N, C-alpha and C positions, 0 to 999 in steps of 0.2 A: 778734652775739657768738658766739665759737667754742664748740664742745661742751666744750672743756676749761675755758673761762672759766665756762660755766654750771655745770659740776661743782663748781668752786671756790665759786661763789656758793651753790649748793645746800647744800654741806656746811658752809660757814661759818654759814649761817642756823641749822642744827641745833645746831652747837657753841656758838653765842653766845646761843641762846634763854635768857632770864633764868631760866625755871623748869626748864631742862633737867636740871641736875645734881641738884637737890634735896638729899637727904641722901646721895646717891651721887656723889662726885666722879668725874671721868673715870678716875682710877686704879682705881676699883672697879666700873666699868661694863664691860659686854660689848657689842660690836657684832657682830650676826649678819647676815651679808650673804646675801641671796637672789641667788646669783651668776648663775644663768641669766637672771634678770630684768635684771641689770646688763649682761650680755653681749649680750642681745637689744637693749637700748637702745643699746649701743655699736655693734652691727651696723647698726641702722637709721640711725644718725647718721654712719656711717663712709664713707670713700671705698672703694667696693667694688673699685676697681682697684688698691688698695695691696697690693703684693707684697713679700716679703722677697727676699734675694739668691738663694734657691733657687726663686723663682717661686711661693711659697705665699702664699695670702691672709692678711693680718694686720690688716685694718681693725678687726675686733671685738677682737682681742687688744690692739691699741694703745689703744683706747677703754677697755677694762677696766683696763689698766695705769694709765691716767690716773685712773680712778675710785679705784683702790686708793691711788695716790700722794696724791690729794687728801684721802682719809680719814686716812691716816697723818700727813700734814702738819697737818691740822686738830686731831688729837689732841694733837700736840706744840706747836701754837700756844698751848696753855694752860700752857706752861712746865713740862710734866711731865718729870721726870727719872726714867728707868726705874730701879727699885731693882735691886740685884744680889743674888744668892743670899747668905744664906738667906732674904731678905725679898722675893724676886721674885714670890712668889705674890700679892702685892698689886698687880701691874701690870695694865694694861688687857688684856682678852681680845678678840681680833678673829678671827672665824671666817668662812670662805667655805663656804657649804653648796651642794651640787649635787644635781640629780636623778641617780639611778643611771644609768650609761650603758647604752644598748641594752637597756632593761629596762622591761617593762610594770609599772605600779604596781598595787597591790591594788585600787585604785578601778576600774581598767579590767576587772579580773577580776569585780568585782561588777556593773559596768554598762559593757558594751563601748562604748556610745556616749559615754562620758566623754572629753571633748576630741577626739572623733573628727572633728569638723567643722574642725579646724585643719589647714592644709596642712603637709606635712613640712618640716622645717627645711632650708634650702638646704645642699647639700654643702659649699659654700665656708665656711659658718658652722660646721657640725659638725666640720669638719677643724680648726678653731681651738680647740675646747673642751678637748682634752688640754693644749694649750699654755697656755691660760688657767689651768688648775688648776696646772700646773707653775710658772707665774709666781707664783701666790699662795703656793705652798709655798716658792719661792725667796725671796719677800719675808718669810718667817718666819711666815706665817699658817697656822693650822689649816685644812685642806681636808677636808671630810667629806661622804660620802653613805652611803646604806644600801640594799641590794638590795630591790626590790619596793616602795619608798617614794619619796616626792618630797622635795624640799628643804624644803617646808613642815613635813613630819613630823620631819625632822632638827632644824629650828629649834624646833619645839614641844618635842621631847625635851630639847634643850639649855637652853631657857628654864627648864624645871622643874629641871634639874640645877643650873644657875647660881643660880637663886633660893634653893635650899637652901644655897648657899655665900654668901648675902648679896650677890649681885650683881644690880644692875638691868641691864636690857637695852635696847638700841636695835635694832630690826629695820629693816634697810634693804631696801626692797622697794616695788613698786607694786601688790602683791596685797592687796586689802582683806580677804581671808580671814584673813590673819595678824594682823589687829587683835584677833581673838578671844583672843590669847595675852597681851595686855597686863595687867600688874598696876599698882598705884598709882604705882610709881616708873619705869615703863617708857615707852618711846617707839616710835612707828611713824613711819618717815620714807620718803616717796616722793620720790626725787631729781628725777624728771621733772616733777612738778607743784610741787616745792618746798613740799610740805605735811608738816607735823609734827603728829601726833596724840598727846596724852597720854591717860591712862586716862579722865579726865573729858571729853575732847573727843569720844570715840567715840560716846557717846549723842547729843550735839548734832549730830554729823555723820551718823550712820546711823539714829538714832532708837531704838537699843537699846544695852544695855550690852555690853562686850566678851564676857562669858561667854554672851551670847545671839546672837552673830553667826552661829554655825553653825546654830542653829535658825531664825534669820531667813532665811538663805540657803536652807535646806531648804524653807521655805514659799514664798519668792519665786522660787526657781530662780536660776541663774547662767548667763547666756548665754556668758560668757567660757569656762566650763568645760563647757558643754553639760549642765548639771544641770537636770532638769525642773522641780522644785517643783510648786506647785498652779496650774493654769491659772486666771487670773482673780484671783489674790491678789498684790497688789503690795507694795512696801516699806512704805507707810503703814499698810495694813490689817494686814500681818504684824507691824509694830511695835505697833499697838494690841492685837493678840491677846497678844503676849508681855508687854506692860506689865501686862495684866490677869491673865494666867495663868502667867507666868514662863518656862515651857518648853513644848516640843511635848508632852511627857507631861502637863503641866498642862492644856494646851488640850484634849487628848483625854479626860482625866479629867473635864472639865467641858464637854463638847461641847454639851450641851443649853443651857448658859448662853450660848453664843455667839449663839444666836437672838435674845436680848434685849439684846445689847450696843448701845451708843449710837453706831453709825456707819451710814451709808447702806448698805443691802444686806446687813445682818447675817444675815437668814435664808438668803440665797443663799450667803453665805460658809460658814455652818454646813453646808449641803448639799454644797458643794464639798469641805470638809474631810472629811466623812463618806465621800464617793465616792472620794477620792484618798488615804486614809490609807496604803495600801501604798506609793504613790509618795512620800509625805512621809517615811516611814520609810527608804525606799531613799535618798532625797536626803540625809537626815541622816547616813547612813553615808559619803557622799561629801564633805560639807561640814566634818565634824569633823576636826580635826588630831590626829594620833597624838602622844602626849606620853610614851610609855614604850618607845621602841625600845631594843633591847639593843645600843646603840652600844659598840664596843670601844675607843673613844677618847674621853677627856674633854679638852676643849681647855685648853691651858696659856696663861698670860699671854704676850703678845707681848714678845719680848726683843730684837727688832731684825732687820734684813734679813740674808739669807744671803750668803755670800761669792761664790756663783756667780750672783747676780742680775744684775750688770752684763753678764756674758757673754750671758745670756738676752735682756736688753733690746737689746743691740747686734745680736744675731742676728735680732731681730724688726724692726730698723730704727728703734729709738727714737733720737731725736736726743740729742746730747751735753748740751744744756741740761737736758733732763729727767733724764738719767742723773746729772748733777751734783746735781739736787734730791734724787734717791733717795740719793745718797751722803751727804747731810747728815743723813739719819736715822740712828738708832743701829744699830750692827752687832751681830749675834748672836755671842756667845762660846760656843764648844762646851762649855765647862765648866758653863754654866748649864742647869739642868734642874729644872723645878718642876711643880706641879699647880695647876689653877685654884682 
């Protein structure tokens, strides 16, 4: 099965899940895309030799374009008709979030080893990132980053803002950290694994509630991001500690009680916690997602693709079949201007 067919299957699963919409129909839902995760996925599945007419690599760009097209088609498979001004504020919000370009995050300032084990992104990939962002904007989507912070923090801030506007969110990512942001009507979707998690699924999947994910990762560590955690404490023990005491603060406020907890090795775990408290506190600064960034942009509902999108697609070497599919989506009218 092709990468494009998989993308269609992935998104159709999310959009058709019986409990997906709940009290929030697709018109009132916001889709927040962890764009770098989608671009990386596209890069690893792409033909690395694919070049545009100027000899520039476009494999990741084409895969990202397919992912966006599939999302937009899936939204409108539900027979949604975009409202026009002055009622367009009720339309679906779709946002592409990005890590700030060429910028160390505050987490690396706190802990220089954060993500330091990862090899640099190939230049053939990084050269495509500006074009991926330009493509998202030409498709009429909001594209947002914030200096010194990661896409996770932009998503966290947007979740809080959109929730205040009575919008449920779906976070499109493969990053388990972002599950900490889910509320009762929200969804977390990993396209690569075709996995959808609702609020109630998080505890069954990870062993802790969404609001405990950051504390859980601070205790266990996270090898993906090179976050240390407590040596010798794994997911199950961390889950037991948090079920009993709620938070890291609760654990340390009741550290003596850990000795008598009913799991094997409780006295050793108490000792490990006492010896590694500074490391736990440091790790917690790294695992928590910032939700109050001073973003100077609030995403507006999606109103259709921009008029320059076909030109960008053709320049990237997108075939006419896909361009025709893009053309069937609503087009943005410049007279429309709304807030989310």
